[in-house]
N, CA, C and O atoms as CSV, one atom per row, in Angstrom:
chain,resi,resn,atom,element,x,y,z
A,1,MET,N,N,-16.819,101.041,160.761
A,1,MET,CA,C,-17.564,102.027,159.882
A,1,MET,C,C,-18.838,101.449,159.710
A,1,MET,O,O,-19.129,100.267,159.532
A,2,THR,N,N,-19.874,102.883,159.821
A,2,THR,CA,C,-21.105,102.631,159.664
A,2,THR,C,C,-21.691,102.738,158.015
A,2,THR,O,O,-20.937,103.234,157.177
A,3,ARG,N,N,-22.576,102.424,157.749
A,3,ARG,CA,C,-23.108,102.737,156.438
A,3,ARG,C,C,-23.053,103.792,155.699
A,3,ARG,O,O,-22.634,103.954,154.553
A,4,PHE,N,N,-23.514,104.500,156.455
A,4,PHE,CA,C,-23.583,105.797,155.942
A,4,PHE,C,C,-21.761,106.824,155.732
A,4,PHE,O,O,-21.501,107.775,154.995
A,5,GLN,N,N,-20.846,106.054,156.757
A,5,GLN,CA,C,-19.499,106.532,156.700
A,5,GLN,C,C,-18.998,105.960,154.859
A,5,GLN,O,O,-18.421,106.537,153.937
A,6,MET,N,N,-19.580,104.591,155.026
A,6,MET,CA,C,-19.146,103.972,153.380
A,6,MET,C,C,-19.497,105.123,152.200
A,6,MET,O,O,-18.739,105.764,151.472
A,7,GLU,N,N,-20.685,105.115,152.294
A,7,GLU,CA,C,-21.913,105.863,151.164
A,7,GLU,C,C,-21.103,107.206,151.160
A,7,GLU,O,O,-20.678,107.585,150.069
A,8,ILE,N,N,-20.793,108.121,152.510
A,8,ILE,CA,C,-20.231,109.444,151.461
A,8,ILE,C,C,-18.760,109.206,151.505
A,8,ILE,O,O,-18.192,110.103,150.882
A,9,SER,N,N,-17.738,108.135,152.122
A,9,SER,CA,C,-16.705,107.991,151.228
A,9,SER,C,C,-16.627,107.624,149.865
A,9,SER,O,O,-15.581,107.871,149.264
A,10,GLY,N,N,-17.659,107.019,149.224
A,10,GLY,CA,C,-17.464,106.463,147.994
A,10,GLY,C,C,-17.454,105.377,147.863
A,10,GLY,O,O,-18.095,104.953,146.901
A,11,LYS,N,N,-16.640,104.246,148.860
A,11,LYS,CA,C,-16.492,103.164,148.912
A,11,LYS,C,C,-17.782,102.099,148.228
A,11,LYS,O,O,-17.496,100.937,147.939
A,12,LEU,N,N,-19.033,102.577,148.041
A,12,LEU,CA,C,-19.933,101.748,147.695
A,12,LEU,C,C,-20.059,102.279,146.190
A,12,LEU,O,O,-20.717,101.727,145.308
A,13,GLY,N,N,-19.214,103.594,146.045
A,13,GLY,CA,C,-19.815,103.799,144.073
A,13,GLY,C,C,-19.928,105.608,144.014
A,13,GLY,O,O,-19.790,106.275,145.039
A,14,GLU,N,N,-20.099,106.009,143.142
A,14,GLU,CA,C,-20.013,107.475,143.302
A,14,GLU,C,C,-21.694,107.465,143.305
A,14,GLU,O,O,-22.096,108.445,143.932
A,15,TRP,N,N,-22.975,106.499,142.695
A,15,TRP,CA,C,-24.086,107.239,142.998
A,15,TRP,C,C,-24.642,106.801,144.673
A,15,TRP,O,O,-25.733,107.176,145.103
A,16,TRP,N,N,-23.708,105.989,145.444
A,16,TRP,CA,C,-24.030,106.127,146.889
A,16,TRP,C,C,-23.969,107.403,147.793
A,16,TRP,O,O,-24.740,107.796,148.669
A,17,ARG,N,N,-22.392,108.110,147.125
A,17,ARG,CA,C,-22.312,109.469,147.581
A,17,ARG,C,C,-22.555,110.452,147.243
A,17,ARG,O,O,-22.227,111.453,147.880
A,18,ASN,N,N,-23.112,110.484,146.295
A,18,ASN,CA,C,-24.361,111.355,145.241
A,18,ASN,C,C,-25.226,111.269,146.924
A,18,ASN,O,O,-25.054,111.937,147.944
A,19,ASN,N,N,-26.017,110.323,146.658
A,19,ASN,CA,C,-27.315,110.192,147.400
A,19,ASN,C,C,-26.587,110.071,148.773
A,19,ASN,O,O,-27.506,110.381,149.531
A,20,ALA,N,N,-25.706,109.860,149.421
A,20,ALA,CA,C,-25.616,110.307,151.160
A,20,ALA,C,C,-25.227,111.728,151.027
A,20,ALA,O,O,-25.573,112.261,152.082
A,21,GLU,N,N,-24.708,112.554,150.293
A,21,GLU,CA,C,-24.706,114.116,150.372
A,21,GLU,C,C,-26.045,114.699,150.009
A,21,GLU,O,O,-26.246,115.845,150.411
A,22,LYS,N,N,-27.031,114.084,149.292
A,22,LYS,CA,C,-28.500,114.757,149.350
A,22,LYS,C,C,-29.113,114.512,150.761
A,22,LYS,O,O,-29.700,115.329,151.472
A,23,GLU,N,N,-28.778,112.890,151.061
A,23,GLU,CA,C,-29.788,112.873,152.532
A,23,GLU,C,C,-29.099,113.818,153.933
A,23,GLU,O,O,-29.722,114.067,154.965
A,24,VAL,N,N,-27.633,114.248,153.622
A,24,VAL,CA,C,-27.492,114.879,154.527
A,24,VAL,C,C,-28.227,116.548,154.805
A,24,VAL,O,O,-28.480,117.006,155.919
A,25,ILE,N,N,-28.434,117.163,153.647
A,25,ILE,CA,C,-28.844,118.207,153.083
A,25,ILE,C,C,-30.249,118.181,152.922
A,25,ILE,O,O,-30.871,119.243,152.939
A,26,ASN,N,N,-30.898,116.960,152.747
A,26,ASN,CA,C,-32.758,116.611,153.455
A,26,ASN,C,C,-32.674,116.861,154.955
A,26,ASN,O,O,-33.322,117.747,155.511
A,27,ALA,N,N,-31.657,115.848,155.717
A,27,ALA,CA,C,-31.870,115.341,157.129
A,27,ALA,C,C,-31.688,117.022,157.650
A,27,ALA,O,O,-32.455,117.252,158.585
A,28,ILE,N,N,-30.792,118.304,157.222
A,28,ILE,CA,C,-30.744,119.147,158.128
A,28,ILE,C,C,-31.577,119.806,158.061
A,28,ILE,O,O,-31.897,120.366,159.110
A,29,GLU,N,N,-32.395,120.108,156.792
A,29,GLU,CA,C,-33.588,121.099,156.157
A,29,GLU,C,C,-35.039,120.582,157.362
A,29,GLU,O,O,-35.631,121.240,158.218
A,30,TYR,N,N,-35.229,118.814,156.806
A,30,TYR,CA,C,-35.709,118.836,158.308
A,30,TYR,C,C,-35.676,118.855,159.624
A,30,TYR,O,O,-36.549,119.303,160.368
A,31,ALA,N,N,-34.622,118.346,159.929
A,31,ALA,CA,C,-34.707,118.687,161.402
A,31,ALA,C,C,-34.674,119.833,161.993
A,31,ALA,O,O,-34.870,119.947,163.203
A,32,SER,N,N,-34.349,121.108,160.976
A,32,SER,CA,C,-34.419,122.754,161.496
A,32,SER,C,C,-35.933,122.852,161.781
A,32,SER,O,O,-36.256,123.489,162.784
A,33,GLU,N,N,-37.437,121.990,160.598
A,33,GLU,CA,C,-38.082,122.276,161.641
A,33,GLU,C,C,-38.842,121.659,162.008
A,33,GLU,O,O,-40.014,122.016,162.125
A,34,ASN,N,N,-38.224,120.122,162.410
A,34,ASN,CA,C,-38.980,119.269,162.952
A,34,ASN,C,C,-38.381,118.512,164.207
A,34,ASN,O,O,-38.581,117.352,164.569
A,35,ALA,N,N,-37.510,119.596,164.824
A,35,ALA,CA,C,-36.676,118.545,165.883
A,35,ALA,C,C,-36.435,119.926,167.154
A,35,ALA,O,O,-36.366,121.113,166.837
A,36,PHE,N,N,-36.340,119.406,168.573
A,36,PHE,CA,C,-35.739,120.166,169.259
A,36,PHE,C,C,-35.033,119.768,170.145
A,36,PHE,O,O,-34.817,118.563,170.016
A,37,VAL,N,N,-34.499,120.264,171.111
A,37,VAL,CA,C,-33.192,119.828,171.711
A,37,VAL,C,C,-33.727,119.436,173.509
A,37,VAL,O,O,-33.638,120.532,174.062
A,38,GLU,N,N,-33.992,118.868,174.090
A,38,GLU,CA,C,-34.541,118.698,175.501
A,38,GLU,C,C,-33.027,119.917,176.486
A,38,GLU,O,O,-32.124,120.422,175.820
A,39,GLY,N,N,-33.109,120.075,177.695
A,39,GLY,CA,C,-32.180,120.692,178.542
A,39,GLY,C,C,-31.017,119.884,178.655
A,39,GLY,O,O,-29.965,120.520,178.695
A,40,ASP,N,N,-30.928,118.573,178.720
A,40,ASP,CA,C,-29.959,117.464,178.747
A,40,ASP,C,C,-29.772,117.349,177.641
A,40,ASP,O,O,-29.140,116.301,177.502
A,41,GLY,N,N,-30.028,118.044,176.233
A,41,GLY,CA,C,-28.938,117.413,175.038
A,41,GLY,C,C,-29.798,116.715,174.411
A,41,GLY,O,O,-29.697,116.950,173.207
A,42,ALA,N,N,-30.867,115.719,174.714
A,42,ALA,CA,C,-31.423,114.932,173.792
A,42,ALA,C,C,-32.680,115.903,172.429
A,42,ALA,O,O,-33.339,116.942,172.484
A,43,ILE,N,N,-32.433,114.716,171.254
A,43,ILE,CA,C,-32.723,115.770,170.373
A,43,ILE,C,C,-33.782,115.074,169.542
A,43,ILE,O,O,-33.320,114.348,168.661
A,44,LEU,N,N,-35.365,115.149,169.647
A,44,LEU,CA,C,-36.257,114.742,169.988
A,44,LEU,C,C,-37.418,115.596,168.663
A,44,LEU,O,O,-37.547,116.814,168.545
A,45,TRP,N,N,-38.175,114.450,167.757
A,45,TRP,CA,C,-39.353,115.216,167.075
A,45,TRP,C,C,-40.341,116.228,167.935
A,45,TRP,O,O,-40.924,115.969,168.988
A,46,LYS,N,N,-40.352,117.177,167.345
A,46,LYS,CA,C,-41.605,118.021,167.945
A,46,LYS,C,C,-43.320,117.267,167.423
A,46,LYS,O,O,-44.373,117.747,167.843
A,47,SER,N,N,-43.286,116.463,166.790
A,47,SER,CA,C,-44.512,116.042,166.492
A,47,SER,C,C,-44.977,114.555,167.629
A,47,SER,O,O,-45.956,114.489,168.372
A,48,SER,N,N,-44.220,113.822,167.475
A,48,SER,CA,C,-44.002,112.692,168.153
A,48,SER,C,C,-43.273,112.227,169.526
A,48,SER,O,O,-43.304,111.115,170.052
A,49,TYR,N,N,-42.524,113.558,170.007
A,49,TYR,CA,C,-41.647,113.259,171.005
A,49,TYR,C,C,-40.680,112.234,171.207
A,49,TYR,O,O,-40.087,112.044,172.268
A,50,ASN,N,N,-40.509,111.441,169.940
A,50,ASN,CA,C,-39.357,110.644,169.895
A,50,ASN,C,C,-37.870,110.394,169.898
A,50,ASN,O,O,-37.415,110.776,168.820
A,51,TYR,N,N,-37.250,110.068,170.419
A,51,TYR,CA,C,-35.947,110.764,169.839
A,51,TYR,C,C,-35.296,110.308,168.905
A,51,TYR,O,O,-35.363,109.080,168.846
A,52,LEU,N,N,-34.453,110.963,167.846
A,52,LEU,CA,C,-33.836,111.154,166.436
A,52,LEU,C,C,-33.161,109.289,166.710
A,52,LEU,O,O,-32.823,108.736,167.757
A,53,PRO,N,N,-33.181,108.906,165.652
A,53,PRO,CA,C,-32.241,107.655,165.437
A,53,PRO,C,C,-30.529,107.852,165.260
A,53,PRO,O,O,-30.108,108.535,164.326
A,54,ASP,N,N,-29.771,107.327,166.041
A,54,ASP,CA,C,-28.197,107.570,165.394
A,54,ASP,C,C,-27.593,107.860,163.946
A,54,ASP,O,O,-26.762,108.670,163.537
A,55,ASP,N,N,-28.262,106.985,163.415
A,55,ASP,CA,C,-27.983,107.248,161.956
A,55,ASP,C,C,-28.433,108.309,161.873
A,55,ASP,O,O,-27.545,109.059,161.469
A,56,TYR,N,N,-29.719,109.044,162.094
A,56,TYR,CA,C,-30.135,110.426,161.419
A,56,TYR,C,C,-29.352,111.549,162.317
A,56,TYR,O,O,-29.368,112.725,161.953
A,57,CYS,N,N,-28.749,111.190,163.361
A,57,CYS,CA,C,-27.842,112.323,163.912
A,57,CYS,C,C,-26.254,112.485,163.537
A,57,CYS,O,O,-25.447,113.353,163.870
A,58,GLU,N,N,-26.123,111.384,162.763
A,58,GLU,CA,C,-24.647,111.348,162.378
A,58,GLU,C,C,-24.842,111.860,160.858
A,58,GLU,O,O,-23.850,112.291,160.269
A,59,LYS,N,N,-25.751,111.834,160.388
A,59,LYS,CA,C,-26.325,112.955,158.914
A,59,LYS,C,C,-25.900,114.360,159.499
A,59,LYS,O,O,-25.038,115.057,158.963
A,60,LEU,N,N,-26.455,114.647,160.434
A,60,LEU,CA,C,-26.191,116.248,160.968
A,60,LEU,C,C,-25.234,116.321,161.116
A,60,LEU,O,O,-24.550,117.327,160.927
A,61,GLU,N,N,-24.803,115.054,161.584
A,61,GLU,CA,C,-23.015,115.767,162.248
A,61,GLU,C,C,-22.489,115.552,161.472
A,61,GLU,O,O,-21.384,115.678,161.998
A,62,TYR,N,N,-22.252,115.246,160.341
A,62,TYR,CA,C,-21.144,115.067,159.119
A,62,TYR,C,C,-21.474,116.679,158.431
A,62,TYR,O,O,-20.520,117.386,158.107
A,63,GLY,N,N,-22.853,117.145,158.257
A,63,GLY,CA,C,-23.006,118.032,157.739
A,63,GLY,C,C,-22.705,119.303,158.333
A,63,GLY,O,O,-22.930,120.441,157.921
A,64,GLY,N,N,-22.091,118.845,159.498
A,64,GLY,CA,C,-21.815,120.381,160.222
A,64,GLY,C,C,-22.484,121.188,160.748
A,64,GLY,O,O,-22.133,122.334,161.029
A,65,TYR,N,N,-23.875,120.529,161.012
A,65,TYR,CA,C,-24.965,120.903,161.489
A,65,TYR,C,C,-25.052,121.169,163.288
A,65,TYR,O,O,-25.463,120.243,163.986
A,66,ASN,N,N,-24.750,122.123,163.749
A,66,ASN,CA,C,-24.900,122.441,165.361
A,66,ASN,C,C,-25.973,121.475,166.164
A,66,ASN,O,O,-26.683,122.311,166.724
A,67,LEU,N,N,-26.265,120.726,166.374
A,67,LEU,CA,C,-27.429,120.352,167.224
A,67,LEU,C,C,-27.609,120.632,168.018
A,67,LEU,O,O,-28.439,119.879,168.527
A,68,LYS,N,N,-27.141,121.936,169.081
A,68,LYS,CA,C,-27.814,122.530,169.814
A,68,LYS,C,C,-28.344,123.943,169.169
A,68,LYS,O,O,-28.582,125.000,169.754
A,69,ASN,N,N,-28.444,123.645,167.875
A,69,ASN,CA,C,-29.456,124.941,167.575
A,69,ASN,C,C,-30.519,123.874,167.019
A,69,ASN,O,O,-31.085,124.561,166.169
A,70,VAL,N,N,-31.018,122.856,166.987
A,70,VAL,CA,C,-31.899,122.451,166.215
A,70,VAL,C,C,-32.973,123.375,166.936
A,70,VAL,O,O,-34.142,123.381,166.549
């Protein structure tokens, strides 16, 4: 189980669960404007062309964000 999964499930307490939910919303908003998908499905930041970290993608997926539409 990842740290994010523990936070969002409430295993670390209510404060962490609420914080994780806010992080999901912020991640989706930020990725919508600042990321793009390569032809092979890899997601990169527009400004640096670096790949999005796995934990960031985990938040996007949890939020139901379709990564192909980034």
